[in-house]
N, C-alpha and C positions, 0 to 999 in steps of 0.2 A: 558489549561494553568491555568484557575481558575475555581473553583466550588463554588456554593452557595447551599443553601438548595434545590432550585428548578431548578437551571440553570447551564449551562457550558458556559464558555467564552474562546474563542480561536482565534488564528490568522486566518484571511481570506486567502484562497488559491485560485489558479486558478480553483480548483474543485468546487468553490462556485458561479459559474457564474449565474446559474438559481436563486439562492437565492438573489444575488445582483440585478438582473433585477427586481425581485419582490419588493425588498426593495426600490430601487431607483425610482420605478414607483408607489409606494403606494401613495394614495391621500394625506395623511398627510405629507409625505416627499416632494411631489411636492409643496404643499401649504406653508409649513413652512421652507423648506431648499432650494428647487429649483429643476429645471429640469436639470439633468446631461446629457441628451441626450443619455442614454444607453438603447437600445431596443433589441439588438441582442447578441448572445453568443460572437461574435467577439468584439463588443463594450464593453461588460462586461469584457472580458479578458484584453483588453487594459486599461480599468478603473482600474481594480485590479492591473495590472502590474505597470502602470504609477503613480497611486495615493496611493494605499494602500501598496503594496510591497515596493515601493520606499520610503515611509515614515518609514517603519520598518527599512530599510537599513540606511537611513540618520539620523533618530532620535532615533531609538530604541523603538519606539511606533507608533501607528496608530489606525485605527478603527479595532474592533474585532467583530466576530460573536457571538451572544447570542442565545443559544438554550435551549429548555426544557430538563432537565436532563433525564427524563424518556423516551423520544422519539427521542431526537436529532433533533426535528423540529426547524428550524431557525425561530426566532421571532423578531430579530432586531439586531442593532449594537450599540456598545458603544466604546468609545476610546478617545485618545488624538490626537489633530491635531496641527501642527505648521502652523499658518496662517499669511500671510503677513498683516502687519498692527497691529498685537497684540504683546505685549512685553513678552509673555510667552505662554506655551502650553494651549490649549483650550479644555475643556471637551465637547465632542459631543455625541449625542445619537439619535437614531431613531428606533421606534418600529412599526411593522406592525399593522394596525388598529384593527385586530382581537385580538391583545394581549395587547392593552392599557387598563388602568384602573384596572390592576390586581396587581400592585406593582412590576412588573418586572423591570421597569426602575430604581426605587430606589434600588432594590436588586443588579442589575448588576452594576450600577454606583457607589454605595457604595463600593462594592468589588473592583472595578477597582481603585477607589480613594485610598483605603488602599494599593493596589499593587503599584500604582504610588509613593506613599509616602515612603513605606517601601523598595521596590526593586529598583526603579528608582531614588529615592531621588529628586523628582520633587519639584520645588518651588510652592508656592500657585498658583493654576490654575485660568484661566479665563474661561468664557463661554459667548456665544452670543445666542440670540434668535430673531426670527422675532418679531416686536413690538406687534403683536396681538396674539402671541403664549402663551396663559395664562397657559396651562398645563405644558409646559416645564419650564416656569418661576417659577411656584409653585414647581416643582420638584427640581430645582436648590436651591431655598430657603430651602426646606426640607433637602437638602444635605449640607447645611451650607454656601451657597453663598449669597452674598448681591448685590443688584443692584447698579451700580455706575453711570448709565446714559445711554446716547446714543452714538453710534459710527458708522461711515461710513467707511467700509473697502474697499481697492482698488479693490479687486476681488470678492466682495460679494454684488453686486447690491442693493443699497438702505440702509436705516438705520437699525441698529440692537440695541437691548438692550444689554448692557454690564454688566456682573456679575463678581465678584471677590470672590475667596474662602477665608473664614475666617472671 
């Protein structure tokens, strides 16, 4: 779907179950986003079908697989989420621990933000992070978001930091 200098970004499919199990159970994902309870191929298929593919169908967007261009190794996800309690689409991202600190998050999110603006004509985006997630907050600021305060979402146990694009 999208390519950057080092990355490819594409829709997640039912063929990505092993990658999704790895991503959803990465220590950083569990600590900063939460436990989605996905441990088996069947649970991953259900998660992909009910959350990711359903979002593509309902919204025209969702989470996307980010891979290294030269090897097609999946390194994380980036995308837009329609979240109950937010007044607009939310930028989300999660990268496997082995691939953090290398600029991949900025590269992938920046390309996706351009696509969202140019192709989907999305309004200014929102983003949330766990209060203690300093790295994600710094990335959002680098991407042009500003922190607006704290928010408690109905389906997102606990308080989150709220960011607004622009």
